[in-house]
PLY file of the C-alpha trace (Angstrom):
ply
format ascii 1.0
element vertex 140
property float x
property float y
property float z
element edge 139
property int vertex1
property int vertex2
end_header
196.07 -19.70 10.46
192.45 -20.63 12.19
190.88 -16.98 12.19
188.40 -16.52 15.55
186.99 -13.94 17.61
187.58 -12.50 21.00
184.05 -11.59 22.80
183.84 -9.24 25.66
181.15 -8.24 27.39
181.57 -5.30 29.82
178.79 -3.71 32.56
179.12 -0.88 35.02
180.26 -3.60 37.49
182.88 -5.15 35.40
183.87 -8.00 32.79
180.58 -10.49 32.12
181.87 -12.95 28.79
185.50 -13.12 27.91
186.05 -16.01 25.50
187.20 -16.72 22.18
184.19 -17.78 19.44
183.92 -19.10 15.97
180.33 -16.92 15.71
178.58 -13.76 17.69
174.56 -13.43 16.87
173.48 -10.01 18.26
170.39 -7.96 18.01
170.68 -4.60 17.22
167.69 -1.97 17.42
167.91 -2.36 13.54
167.95 -6.64 13.66
170.20 -9.36 14.22
173.74 -9.22 13.35
176.22 -12.02 12.78
179.62 -11.51 13.24
182.04 -13.79 12.07
186.03 -13.58 11.54
187.16 -10.99 9.70
183.98 -8.56 9.87
184.44 -5.39 8.76
184.89 -2.76 11.77
181.10 -1.80 13.27
179.83 0.09 16.39
175.35 -0.52 16.83
173.38 -0.03 19.52
172.08 -3.40 20.64
168.60 -4.34 21.66
167.23 -5.81 25.42
168.19 -9.08 23.96
170.08 -12.24 24.14
173.62 -12.55 22.50
174.80 -16.04 21.50
178.27 -17.12 21.10
179.22 -19.90 19.46
182.43 -20.87 20.96
185.47 -22.53 19.18
186.12 -24.93 21.62
183.62 -27.70 20.79
181.43 -27.84 17.64
177.86 -28.01 20.32
179.37 -25.21 22.85
177.18 -21.91 22.95
177.13 -19.65 25.43
173.87 -17.19 25.51
174.25 -14.01 27.66
171.31 -11.75 28.28
172.28 -8.30 27.53
169.80 -5.21 28.46
171.04 -2.82 26.19
174.40 -1.16 25.28
176.41 -1.34 22.11
178.30 -3.71 20.31
181.65 -3.05 18.56
183.49 -5.49 16.06
187.13 -4.53 15.47
190.00 -6.45 14.11
188.63 -9.83 15.46
187.26 -8.26 19.02
183.91 -7.99 19.65
183.08 -5.81 22.98
179.85 -5.61 23.94
179.44 -2.65 26.56
175.93 -3.34 28.37
174.23 -1.71 30.91
173.73 -4.63 32.51
174.22 -8.47 31.24
174.03 -12.21 32.64
175.21 -15.53 31.55
172.09 -17.85 30.99
174.32 -19.87 34.02
174.50 -16.90 36.64
170.81 -16.29 36.21
168.89 -16.55 39.37
165.64 -17.49 37.60
163.31 -16.77 40.65
164.58 -13.16 41.17
163.71 -12.65 37.25
159.96 -14.38 37.96
159.84 -11.64 40.52
160.82 -9.36 38.29
158.38 -9.98 35.67
155.44 -10.20 38.14
156.32 -6.70 39.80
156.74 -5.22 35.48
153.35 -6.58 34.88
151.60 -5.60 37.98
153.51 -1.74 36.76
152.03 -2.07 33.51
148.44 -2.56 35.04
148.95 0.41 37.31
150.46 3.19 34.71
147.29 2.07 32.57
144.78 3.00 35.01
146.99 6.13 35.95
147.46 6.94 31.92
151.25 7.71 33.03
153.12 7.38 29.72
156.33 7.62 31.17
155.66 4.63 34.09
153.80 2.46 31.40
157.58 3.04 29.03
159.51 2.38 32.10
157.33 -1.16 33.37
157.63 -2.07 29.71
161.41 -1.97 29.73
161.57 -3.57 33.01
159.00 -6.61 31.38
161.60 -7.15 28.72
164.32 -7.49 30.46
162.73 -10.09 32.95
161.75 -11.72 30.41
165.11 -11.79 27.78
166.97 -13.23 31.66
164.03 -16.01 31.75
164.51 -16.89 28.17
168.30 -17.20 28.40
168.14 -18.74 31.98
166.26 -21.94 29.66
170.14 -21.99 27.80
171.85 -23.37 30.59
0 1
1 2
2 3
3 4
4 5
5 6
6 7
7 8
8 9
9 10
10 11
11 12
12 13
13 14
14 15
15 16
16 17
17 18
18 19
19 20
20 21
21 22
22 23
23 24
24 25
25 26
26 27
27 28
28 29
29 30
30 31
31 32
32 33
33 34
34 35
35 36
36 37
37 38
38 39
39 40
40 41
41 42
42 43
43 44
44 45
45 46
46 47
47 48
48 49
49 50
50 51
51 52
52 53
53 54
54 55
55 56
56 57
57 58
58 59
59 60
60 61
61 62
62 63
63 64
64 65
65 66
66 67
67 68
68 69
69 70
70 71
71 72
72 73
73 74
74 75
75 76
76 77
77 78
78 79
79 80
80 81
81 82
82 83
83 84
84 85
85 86
86 87
87 88
88 89
89 90
90 91
91 92
92 93
93 94
94 95
95 96
96 97
97 98
98 99
99 100
100 101
101 102
102 103
103 104
104 105
105 106
106 107
107 108
108 109
109 110
110 111
111 112
112 113
113 114
114 115
115 116
116 117
117 118
118 119
119 120
120 121
121 122
122 123
123 124
124 125
125 126
126 127
127 128
128 129
129 130
130 131
131 132
132 133
133 134
134 135
135 136
136 137
137 138
138 139
């Protein structure tokens, strides 16, 4: 019997992704994690990064999802990602992401001038999220 993973990406706004996969690659706060069928159970915090899902329906069918933090849980061939926010490559509004990048860059400059460490950190996270969305959108 062929083994595969069921992959779900959930945000506070609902289900973003639900498919069967051969392999999932996600970036945790400790580095890249590759998941195949029958992976040991794990729960790990996710970084702001792309998640790659190699689907089972075609040799070259890979989906990319921009995940902005959260956690990944693997158990019994089910990969569940609970994310603060997430978007599939095909759903990303690139113009909006470019504007968010520009706003974040401006906020970083202002925060550096005012030496507001918290504001600088928030702006850097916003920039990381915008760049993640832009990079993932290139995989349409």
